[in-house]
N, CA, C and O atoms as CSV, one atom per row, in Angstrom:
chain,resi,resn,atom,element,x,y,z
A,1,MET,N,N,50.055,44.951,-111.230
A,1,MET,CA,C,49.382,46.505,-110.248
A,1,MET,C,C,50.520,47.053,-110.375
A,1,MET,O,O,51.673,46.646,-110.525
A,2,SER,N,N,49.580,48.903,-110.220
A,2,SER,CA,C,50.766,49.787,-110.526
A,2,SER,C,C,51.505,50.123,-108.830
A,2,SER,O,O,51.247,49.352,-107.906
A,3,GLU,N,N,52.162,51.008,-108.679
A,3,GLU,CA,C,53.312,51.178,-107.929
A,3,GLU,C,C,51.701,52.509,-107.134
A,3,GLU,O,O,50.796,53.152,-107.666
A,4,ARG,N,N,52.226,52.273,-105.537
A,4,ARG,CA,C,51.656,52.719,-104.894
A,4,ARG,C,C,52.005,53.921,-104.077
A,4,ARG,O,O,53.210,53.832,-103.842
A,5,LYS,N,N,51.585,54.850,-103.612
A,5,LYS,CA,C,52.286,55.984,-103.204
A,5,LYS,C,C,51.686,55.957,-101.675
A,5,LYS,O,O,50.523,55.758,-101.326
A,6,ALA,N,N,53.010,56.258,-100.766
A,6,ALA,CA,C,52.263,56.713,-99.098
A,6,ALA,C,C,52.211,57.656,-99.015
A,6,ALA,O,O,52.911,58.358,-99.744
A,7,TYR,N,N,51.569,58.073,-98.316
A,7,TYR,CA,C,50.784,59.509,-98.125
A,7,TYR,C,C,50.651,59.660,-97.099
A,7,TYR,O,O,49.888,58.756,-96.756
A,8,PRO,N,N,51.010,60.540,-95.837
A,8,PRO,CA,C,50.144,60.658,-94.187
A,8,PRO,C,C,49.046,61.000,-94.301
A,8,PRO,O,O,48.813,61.439,-95.428
A,9,LEU,N,N,48.073,61.007,-93.509
A,9,LEU,CA,C,46.392,61.428,-93.538
A,9,LEU,C,C,46.212,62.192,-92.548
A,9,LEU,O,O,46.296,61.412,-91.599
A,10,ARG,N,N,45.991,63.359,-92.073
A,10,ARG,CA,C,45.469,64.096,-91.327
A,10,ARG,C,C,43.820,64.259,-91.107
A,10,ARG,O,O,43.238,65.243,-91.564
A,11,ILE,N,N,43.283,63.467,-90.546
A,11,ILE,CA,C,41.781,63.781,-90.600
A,11,ILE,C,C,41.203,63.605,-89.430
A,11,ILE,O,O,41.779,62.889,-88.611
A,12,SER,N,N,39.412,64.477,-88.955
A,12,SER,CA,C,39.183,64.493,-88.356
A,12,SER,C,C,38.754,62.577,-87.874
A,12,SER,O,O,38.807,61.529,-88.518
A,13,GLU,N,N,38.232,63.016,-86.031
A,13,GLU,CA,C,37.767,61.885,-85.779
A,13,GLU,C,C,36.739,61.532,-86.035
A,13,GLU,O,O,36.419,60.343,-86.040
A,14,GLU,N,N,36.070,62.369,-86.276
A,14,GLU,CA,C,34.263,62.017,-86.981
A,14,GLU,C,C,34.646,61.620,-88.008
A,14,GLU,O,O,34.460,60.403,-88.020
A,15,LEU,N,N,35.175,62.017,-89.089
A,15,LEU,CA,C,35.447,61.550,-90.574
A,15,LEU,C,C,35.924,60.086,-90.599
A,15,LEU,O,O,35.516,59.140,-91.273
A,16,TRP,N,N,36.769,60.153,-89.800
A,16,TRP,CA,C,37.244,59.039,-89.667
A,16,TRP,C,C,36.524,57.314,-89.735
A,16,TRP,O,O,36.552,56.379,-90.534
A,17,LYS,N,N,35.736,57.677,-88.003
A,17,LYS,CA,C,34.828,57.167,-87.855
A,17,LYS,C,C,33.496,56.794,-88.811
A,17,LYS,O,O,33.093,55.633,-88.884
A,18,GLU,N,N,32.883,57.850,-89.502
A,18,GLU,CA,C,32.287,57.023,-90.649
A,18,GLU,C,C,32.995,56.600,-91.732
A,18,GLU,O,O,32.342,55.823,-92.429
A,19,ILE,N,N,34.277,56.868,-92.191
A,19,ILE,CA,C,34.775,55.937,-93.175
A,19,ILE,C,C,35.103,54.760,-92.520
A,19,ILE,O,O,35.116,53.900,-93.401
A,20,GLN,N,N,35.311,54.373,-91.705
A,20,GLN,CA,C,35.450,53.372,-91.205
A,20,GLN,C,C,33.914,52.117,-90.878
A,20,GLN,O,O,33.809,50.913,-91.116
A,21,ARG,N,N,33.114,52.942,-90.364
A,21,ARG,CA,C,31.638,52.415,-90.879
A,21,ARG,C,C,31.364,51.938,-92.080
A,21,ARG,O,O,31.117,50.749,-92.284
A,22,LEU,N,N,31.399,53.246,-93.377
A,22,LEU,CA,C,31.600,52.950,-94.715
A,22,LEU,C,C,32.301,51.413,-95.383
A,22,LEU,O,O,32.093,50.721,-96.380
A,23,ALA,N,N,32.901,51.386,-94.616
A,23,ALA,CA,C,34.598,50.536,-94.902
A,23,ALA,C,C,33.900,49.073,-94.043
A,23,ALA,O,O,34.165,47.958,-94.492
A,24,ALA,N,N,33.165,49.199,-93.019
A,24,ALA,CA,C,33.306,48.242,-93.089
A,24,ALA,C,C,31.645,47.449,-93.565
A,24,ALA,O,O,31.423,46.282,-93.887
A,25,ALA,N,N,31.021,48.220,-93.484
A,25,ALA,CA,C,29.903,47.819,-94.465
A,25,ALA,C,C,30.177,47.371,-96.078
A,25,ALA,O,O,29.295,46.792,-96.713
A,26,ASP,N,N,30.930,47.560,-96.417
A,26,ASP,CA,C,31.541,47.347,-97.694
A,26,ASP,C,C,32.935,46.248,-97.391
A,26,ASP,O,O,34.021,46.399,-97.951
A,27,MET,N,N,32.725,45.481,-96.699
A,27,MET,CA,C,33.835,45.008,-95.957
A,27,MET,C,C,35.117,45.027,-97.061
A,27,MET,O,O,35.615,44.285,-97.908
A,28,ARG,N,N,35.309,46.320,-96.505
A,28,ARG,CA,C,36.958,46.957,-97.360
A,28,ARG,C,C,37.933,46.998,-95.909
A,28,ARG,O,O,37.612,46.513,-94.824
A,29,SER,N,N,38.991,47.601,-96.183
A,29,SER,CA,C,40.198,48.552,-95.223
A,29,SER,C,C,39.750,49.765,-95.085
A,29,SER,O,O,39.051,50.240,-95.980
A,30,VAL,N,N,39.996,50.348,-94.184
A,30,VAL,CA,C,39.867,51.923,-94.324
A,30,VAL,C,C,40.626,52.524,-95.534
A,30,VAL,O,O,40.151,53.178,-96.462
A,31,ASN,N,N,41.699,52.218,-95.353
A,31,ASN,CA,C,42.473,52.626,-96.708
A,31,ASN,C,C,41.782,52.474,-97.844
A,31,ASN,O,O,41.439,53.397,-98.583
A,32,ALA,N,N,41.523,51.094,-98.038
A,32,ALA,CA,C,41.070,50.757,-99.667
A,32,ALA,C,C,39.425,51.604,-99.427
A,32,ALA,O,O,38.885,51.790,-100.517
A,33,GLN,N,N,38.825,51.975,-98.561
A,33,GLN,CA,C,37.463,52.768,-98.832
A,33,GLN,C,C,38.012,54.162,-99.385
A,33,GLN,O,O,37.559,54.705,-100.392
A,34,ILE,N,N,39.085,54.691,-98.565
A,34,ILE,CA,C,39.982,55.722,-98.443
A,34,ILE,C,C,39.968,56.330,-100.247
A,34,ILE,O,O,39.744,57.451,-100.702
A,35,GLU,N,N,40.300,55.076,-100.895
A,35,GLU,CA,C,40.885,55.318,-102.309
A,35,GLU,C,C,39.777,55.361,-103.090
A,35,GLU,O,O,39.692,56.266,-103.919
A,36,VAL,N,N,38.769,54.427,-102.969
A,36,VAL,CA,C,37.483,53.681,-102.991
A,36,VAL,C,C,36.723,55.758,-103.762
A,36,VAL,O,O,36.627,56.246,-104.888
A,37,LEU,N,N,36.379,56.289,-102.260
A,37,LEU,CA,C,36.187,57.818,-102.157
A,37,LEU,C,C,36.500,58.324,-102.989
A,37,LEU,O,O,35.781,58.931,-103.782
A,38,LEU,N,N,38.165,58.149,-103.030
A,38,LEU,CA,C,39.080,59.896,-104.192
A,38,LEU,C,C,38.628,59.576,-105.281
A,38,LEU,O,O,38.048,60.322,-106.070
A,39,ARG,N,N,39.047,57.522,-105.509
A,39,ARG,CA,C,38.393,57.600,-107.336
A,39,ARG,C,C,37.256,58.139,-107.807
A,39,ARG,O,O,37.245,58.824,-108.830
A,40,GLU,N,N,35.955,57.819,-106.941
A,40,GLU,CA,C,34.723,58.334,-107.202
A,40,GLU,C,C,34.670,60.012,-107.351
A,40,GLU,O,O,33.996,60.454,-108.282
A,41,ALA,N,N,35.224,60.769,-106.638
A,41,ALA,CA,C,35.404,62.202,-106.115
A,41,ALA,C,C,35.719,63.057,-107.927
A,41,ALA,O,O,35.139,63.982,-108.496
A,42,VAL,N,N,36.891,62.180,-108.326
A,42,VAL,CA,C,38.049,62.227,-109.118
A,42,VAL,C,C,37.385,62.162,-110.563
A,42,VAL,O,O,37.608,62.798,-111.593
A,43,GLU,N,N,36.354,61.003,-110.200
A,43,GLU,CA,C,35.712,60.340,-111.412
A,43,GLU,C,C,34.509,61.885,-111.538
A,43,GLU,O,O,34.616,62.655,-112.493
A,44,ARG,N,N,33.861,62.017,-110.860
A,44,ARG,CA,C,33.051,63.010,-110.846
A,44,ARG,C,C,32.883,64.624,-110.718
A,44,ARG,O,O,31.964,65.443,-110.687
A,45,ARG,N,N,34.469,64.605,-110.655
A,45,ARG,CA,C,35.070,66.008,-111.142
A,45,ARG,C,C,35.411,66.626,-112.642
A,45,ARG,O,O,35.612,67.759,-113.079
A,46,LYS,N,N,35.353,64.724,-113.438
A,46,LYS,CA,C,35.896,64.887,-114.731
A,46,LYS,C,C,34.931,64.872,-115.171
A,46,LYS,O,O,35.295,65.234,-116.289
A,47,LYS,N,N,33.508,64.707,-115.302
A,47,LYS,CA,C,32.927,64.742,-115.997
A,47,LYS,C,C,31.783,65.963,-115.754
A,47,LYS,O,O,30.658,66.079,-116.239
A,48,LYS,N,N,32.699,67.036,-114.578
A,48,LYS,CA,C,31.461,67.861,-114.476
A,48,LYS,C,C,31.789,68.849,-115.371
A,48,LYS,O,O,32.920,69.007,-115.830
A,49,PRO,N,N,30.867,69.490,-115.618
A,49,PRO,CA,C,31.382,70.859,-116.879
A,49,PRO,C,C,32.163,72.280,-116.487
A,49,PRO,O,O,31.640,73.152,-115.793
A,50,SER,N,N,33.350,72.353,-116.985
A,50,SER,CA,C,33.926,73.229,-116.536
A,50,SER,C,C,33.186,74.813,-116.688
A,50,SER,O,O,33.750,75.805,-116.227
């Protein structure tokens, strides 16, 4: 497994609650859910024409 980078994150309470809801629905931790969402966003950006 690749090394992980710790990074403090400031996030609004509203967004945090939404991520918690999504994480629970997918049976993931909030940290894992944030990583999944970031990966999906990066992949979408890669596919977007410049």
